[in-house]
N, C-alpha and C positions, 0 to 999 in steps of 0.2 A: 114494363117487362122485355127484354129480349126473347129471341130464338126456343134458346137455350131453356126457359123457363118457360116459356108456355109445354114446349114439348114433356116437363115434365109429369103435365097431366095427363098427357097422349091414349085415351082408353081405346082408339082407332085410328085408322090412315089408309083417307081414301085418294086412292090414284086417279087423274085421268090419264087414258090410255095416248096417242098419239099426238107425239111431240112431250112427252111425258115420261113412257115408258116405251117406245121408240121414239125414231130420233125428229119424226113429221113426215115424213117423204111415204107417198103413199103410191105401192108400186102396182101395179094390174094389168093383167096378158088381156090379150087380147079375146080371148072368149071370158071377156069381166073379172074370172079370178082373181082378189088379191094378192099381197106378199104383207110381211111385214116380218125387219126385225128386233125380238127383243134383245135387249141385253145383259146375260147366265149369271153377273155378277152378282145385278140386279131384283134378279128374279132369288137368286138366294138371299141377296138384304132380307126381301121381302117376310121370303124362310122362318130364316132367324129370330127377325122382328114377332111377329106368330108367335112362334117358341114360348118368345120374353114372353108373352102376356098382349099383347097390341092388338086388338086383331082386323085383315083388310079386307076394302073395298074395292070395284072399280065405279069413276062413274065419267061414263062417253057419252058422247053423240050420236058417234058411227054405230053398226049391226058390223059383225063379223064372226065367226064359229072358231076362229082364228084364236081373238078372246076368250071364245066362253073354254076351249082347248089351255090355253096357258093362264086364266083364275083360274080351277080346278090344279091342274100342276101347282100353283105355287096354293093353296090353300088359303084362296082367295074365297070366304064366306058370304059380303054381300056383292050380285054383278046387277048393270044397270047400265042396258046398253039401247044404243036409238033414242038417248036423254034431251030429244033437246035443249030442253029444258031444266036442267041441271038440279038446280035448286029444289023446284019438286022429288026426283027424283034422296037431293039431300031428305026431305025435310020428311019426307018417309022412311026413310033409314034411321033417323032420333026418335018419327019412333015408332018402329020396329025391334030399333036394339033398349028404348028407354034413358039412351046418355043425352046430352047437354049437350051443346055446339059445339066447345069449352075442350072437352074433352078428345075432340075432334082433328085432326089434317089431314088438308086437302091440300095435293100439289094439280098443280092447272103451268097448263101454261099462255090464255088467249084470255079474251075480251070477255067469251061465253060462261069462266070458269069465277069470274070477281062476286056471282051472286056469295057462289059457296063461299066464297075466301072471306069476303064480306063478317062471314056468321059463323064460323068455327075459330077454332082455338091459334091456329102455327099452319096462319097460311105460306102457302112456297110455292113458287117459283121457276125457271128456267132458266138463265144466264140470254136465253131468246127469246125470252119471252115481251112482250112492248111495252114502253113505260108506265105504260097505267098500272097494270097488272106488279111491277115489280116495285110500284108506290104503294102497292094495295097488302104488299105481299110480310111476313113476318121475315122470311128471308130467302136470297135466292143464291141459292146451289152455283156449287165451279163446277159442277164438275152439267154437261149438256142432258139435257132431254134424248133417251136412247143410248145412252152413257153414263154408266153412272150416278147419274142424281137421284136414282129412288135413292140407289144402297145407298147413296151419301143421306138424305132423310133419315131412312132406317135408323145408323151407325146415329144417330145424333142424336135422337128417342132411347134408344138405347143405351145411348153414351149421357139421357139424362139425366134415363133410368136408373138408374143406375146396375145396367144388365148386362150389356156389349161381353166384359170381359166372361161370364159366362157362360154368356154362345161363341163363345170362340175357345174359352175351355178345351171341348172335344176334340179339338185341332193342334193347341200344343200339348199333348200328352208327351 
């Protein structure tokens, strides 16, 4: 089964942050303040995906107030930060949502994401991911993390579910 077929059944899209929603760079100031750059096109893709009926989640190993703010702005329903064991967070999320793993998409970029990627219905990674992560992915985005990869996945899911045109309609009046 190809990625498009897997995407037809997705009810929850889960994203890692560093390397997926960002380019993976960590900007740290002398005072310890952390900065991240998020892509506005990715963000709008997530908002359209949510409006199409797919819930959003973030599971990240780091903890940042920036991510809390970004998640709130995007309408992310489930946020797990400081999740060193992402599988535990994923299993908790499944229990909370009542969803089957096959109804979940997960987008990651490194080996720490593999335990979730190997159990979800649609495993996606970015082009910069290590070879092992690519081997366990149903889909490798053309665009890089922090540079449109998230939007690419959102559009793939909406296209597979027949909701993409409906999400674009308000902009084509």
